[in-house]
N, C-alpha and C positions, 0 to 999 in steps of 0.2 A: 391489310398489308402495309398501307403507309404509315399507319400508327405502329406496327410492328418495327418498321425501319426506323422511325424516330427513337423508339426506345432503345433500340440497338445502337443507334449513333450515340446517345447519351452515355450508354455503358462504357461504349469506346472512348468518349470523352473523359470519363473516370479514370480508365487505365492510363490514358495519355497524360493527364496531370499528374497521378501518382509517380510515373516515370521521370517526370520533369522536375519534380519538387522533391528534396532528401526529406526524409522521415523526421520529425521535429517532436520532441517531447518537451512540453512546457513546464515540467515540474520543477526545475532548479529556477526559473524566472517568478513562479508564483511563490515559491519558499523564500526567496529574496525578499519579495515585496511583504510577504507574510512576516518575516523576522523585522523587516523596517517598520512595520506598524504596530509589532508587539516586541520590543527591545527585551523584556523580561524574558520572553520565551527564547529569544537568542541566548540569553545568558544561561538557560537552563539546559540548551540542547547538548552542549559539551558533555554534561552529566548523563544525558541519557544516551547520547550515542556510544558512550563507554560502556553502560549497562548492555546496551544492545550487542555490541560486538564481544565483549569480554564475561559476561555473566554465564555461568556453567549451568543452563538449563537442563541438562540431561539428569542432576541430581534433583530436581524439582517436579518433572514433568514425566507422568507414567505415558508409555507409548501408546498413542491413540490418535486417530485422526480427528481433527476439530472441524465442524462443519458451520460456515458463515452464512446467514441470511442474507439476502441480496434483494433490495428493490431497485427497479429500473425506472426513471423518470423520462419520458420521451417528449423533447421539446421539439416540434416541427413547424416550417415556414409553408413546405409543400408537401403533397401526398407522398412524394418518394423519400421524403426525410422521415415520414411517419413508418419507421420499420416495422415489420412484422414481428408477431409473437415467435414465429418460427427462427426469425434471424437472432433474435434476443436468446432464445433457449440454445441456439447452436453455440453462442458465446460462452454460455455456462458450461456446456460439453467441452468446449476446447480449453477452459480455465480449469476443469477437473482433470482433465488428462494432462496439461503442462504443469500443474502445481503438485501432481502424484506421480511425476514421472512415468506416465501411461501414454505419452504421444508416440504415436506409431512411426513418427519420423526420426526419433532419438537416434538408433543405430546409423541410419544412413545419414545424418548431418553432424552429430558429435564424433570426433576421431577417438579412436580407441585410445590414445593417450591420455584424453580427457574423461573418458567416460567414467573412472574410477572417483573422479571428484564428484560426479552429479550425483543429486540429491532428490529423495521424495520428501517435500517438505509437509507432508501430512496434514495439508488443509485441503477442503472439500468446500463447495459451493452450492446452494440452493437457493430457488425462488422462495422469497417469504411466502409463507401461508396464512399468517396473521398479520395484520396491520397494528400500529402502537396502540390501538384500543381494544385489541383481542379480536377484531372482526376478521371473518375469512377474506383472503386477496389473492389474487394471481401474482402480486408482487410486480405488477406492472401499471403506471398510469400514464396518461398522455395528456398534452395541452398544445393547442394551436397557439404559436407566439406570432407576434406583429413582424412585417418586414424589417423594422427597425431594431428588434432583438438582437442582443449581442451575446451569444452563448457564454464565452469565457469570462466576461463580467457579471452577468445576470441569472446565470442558471439556478441559484440557490433563493432567490429573492421573489417577490410577490409576482414580478412579471414572469419568473419561472415557475418553478415548484419548488417548495420548500423541503428540506430533508425530512425524512423520518429519523427519529431520534439515533443521531450517528453512534451512540454508545452500544445500540442493539442491533444496527443494521449496516451493511455496506451499501451505501447510497451511491448509483450509477446514473450519471445524467447524459443522456444522448442527444446529439444535435447536429448543427452545421457550423463549423467556425469561420465566420467572417467579421469583418467590421474591426475596429480598433480597440485596443485594451487601455487601461486607465492612463498609460504613459503615452499613447499617442502611435503606439507600435501595431502592425497590422496581425490579427489571430491567423490570417489565411497562411496554409501550410503547416499548423499544429495539426497533430494527431490526436493528442491528448494530454492530460495531466491528473496528477493525484497528489493529495497531501501526505506529507510524511507523518509519524505519529506525534510529533511536536503539536499538531493541529487537532490531535485527536479530541472528539466529542463537540467540536465547534459547528457552527451552521454551515459551513464550507466545505467540511470535511467529506472524503469521498473521491470518485473518480469521475471525470469530465472527459467524453470520447466523441470523436466524429462518427456519424451515420455511416460514412461511407468505408468505414475501417473497423466496424464492430460485427463479431460473428463470422461465420464462414459460409453462410448462404445469403442470396439477395443481390443487390446492385453495390457491389465492392470495388474499391481500387485495386488493380493488380499488383502483387507484392503485397499486399496487406489485407489479405484475405483469408487468414488461417487464425485469426481471434488473438494475435499475438502483440497488439499494441494493448489490449486490456491486461493480458499476462504481465507485460512490462510495467505498466502504470501501477497494478495493484501489487506488483512487487515494490514500487515506492511506498504503498499504503502501508506495507508491513514492514518499512523501515530501510530497503535496500536503495543504496544509491548506485549512479550510474558507475560502470566498470572504471572509468577514469576519474572518480571522485568527483570533488566540486569544483577543480580548477584544472585538472591534467597537468599539473606540474610535478614532475616525478620527483620522489624522495621527500615530499611533504606531506603534513596532515590532509589538506585539501585536495591531494593529488592522489589520494587512496580511499577506495570505497570500504576499508576495514577489513577485506577478505584475503588472507593468505593464499588462497587457492585460486584467485583470478588475477593473472599476471598483469602488473600496472600498465597503462598505457597513456599515451598523451592527449587522447580524445577519442571520439567514437570512431568507428568503422561504419560507412554506410553500404548499402547495395551499390552503389556507383564505383566503390573502391574495389569491387571484384575480389574480396580476400579468398585465398585459397589456402588451406592449410599446407604447412606451417606458414604463417604470415608474420612478419616483423615490421610492417610500415609502420606502425606506431607504438610499438612496444618500447617501455623505458629503458628495458635490459634485453636485447635480442637473445633469444634461446632456441633450442632444437625444436620446442612446439609452439613458439610464436604466441601470439595473442588468442585468448578465449573469445572471438569476436561472435561465436555462436552461442554466448551467453543470453539469456533474455533480456538482461540489462544492459546490452548493447544496442547500437541504432541500425543493424542489418535489417534487410526485407524479413518478413515473416518466414518464409521458406529456409532462411539461413540461419535462424536461431531455434535452439531446442533444448537448452538444459539450464538448472540452478545449480549451484554447488553445495557442498557441506559446509562451509563457512557462511554461506548465504543463508541456510536452514538454521543456523545458530542465531542470526539475527532474527529472522521470522519468528522462531520459537520464543525467542525473548520477548519480542514485541507481544505475543498472545499470553505470555505471564505477566507482563507489564502493562503498558500505556492501551493495548486493545484487550485486556484481559475481561472487560464486561461484554465482549462478543460471546462470551462462553456461557451467558446464561441468558442470551437472547431470547425472545419469545417468538421469533420468527421460524425456528426449526426445533425440531423436539431434542431433548436431552436424553441421554442415558442415565438410568437411575445411578445414584452414587451413595455411599454411606456417609455418616456424619465425620468419620476420620478422614475420608478423602476430600470433604468439603473444607474441613480446618486447613489441611495439608496444602490446599490450592492457595491459600492466602499468601502473599508474597509483598515484599518493600522493594520499591525501584526509584529512583537508581540507588545502587548501593555498592561501593562508597559514593557519597555525594558532596556537593559543594554549596547548592542552591536550595534544593528542595527534596522531599520525599513524596511518594504516592504510595497508597496501599490498594493493591490489586486483591479483590476477594469476589471472584467471579460466582461461587456458589453459596456464600453465606453472607447474610445483610451485616455490614458494620456500620453504625452510625456515629461512633466517639473515638478518639484515640487520646491515649496521654504517653507523653515522652518523658524518660527520667533519664538523668545523667549517670553516669557510671557510679557516682557515690550514692545514688538511690534518691535524688532531690528531683521533684516533680520540675519541669522546666517549662512544659506547654501542653495544652487541651487542645484539642481540635474536634469540630464536627464535619463529617464528611458524606457525601451522598453517593460519589462512585468514583471509580478509578482514574478518572480525568482530574479530580480535585488534586491540589497540590498544597503541600504543607510546608510553608517558608521555614528554612532552617539555616539560612546563608549568614545569620549573627551568631549562630552556635559556635562554639569553641571547638577546635579540633578535639576529636577523641570518640569513643565509643557509647553509644546511646542505646537505651531500651525503650521498646516501644509495646503498650498494652492495648488491646483493642477490645470493643464491647459493642453488643447489640443492645442498647437501651441499657439496663443494668445488669444484663448478662455479659460476664467475661468470656471472650471468645479464644485469643491467642496471643501470647507473647513472643516478640521478636527483637534483633538488635540490627543497627545499621552504624556506619562508620561515617562521621563528617571529617572531611578533609580539610 
């Protein structure tokens, strides 16, 4: 009985802490530091962002649900942080409901005025059934870490657990946020973060999430117990920004998420703001419907968010035919059989148009070599590529139209074109 009382007391402590601390997503922070360490990636970000927002994916993608293989790395200091398989699987269920617009709270949380904007992102998630070597797996691995381990700094290192091939799996690291980050700022209060597609394929790539806001069962913080932290962060993984953009400065590029159907705001809505539709507390332009604070990419509590939009679907779909296309041929989940015409049709150049680089997304057909020709038919560059994250530098090319021929060894695969701005 005494033991049960102590457990209940600890659970109550989690609820109290969640109520006192505002929801914090660290994606903006980790991306700012990523770009500071990778200035070339920062230069390339504008081209990629334009592609994700403006490319017409509907002309390049057949209607089909894409299944993403997931591996979960549990890093724990205490038995309570070593969350159960059931808790992990409850998160996968929540992701599948949220990304497919099958969440049962959709009609009760999303006002009728915003329901036409809501989208099924046609993304589904499954636990990996094969590891990178082709061996059977549950898709879950666990490691006891030292008391001095700092999740936000070291999750992917040898003191944590290294990512499984991030071009083939969505890696999720679960642990407890404490300690200081590389700039001496506390991780406490962080619920999670995920890297945007600019970091696709790197060892850091994936989702890092707190163990007390992962899933829908187990010891969870009150208000963060519906799995929406992971929904929010994986939205970032597929290219979505916060509703208020990077800066929250109205009328600027940095103050927009690139989605016309998410009303611009000056910053996040928190649970503590007690938003009630229609709410114009933080809207850039007050309107009849106010802010879309119930969008998964805002900061409200789990029970207050319930939708993605059609413009957000454009971004996530372009991510899947661009920087994360390699997930389509991942060995963690089975693929439907496709014919050779469909395989060739899935090949895509991104970003297009571009100023800095191009990549070749070829998820269903192996491509090893690329030739680039000017509009006059002159060969200007050859490149060897391994996967969709490889970038071919074109920043010194003159403005104009260029043609690309792709090969697998000596076999010609497909010809395409791109525009160099």
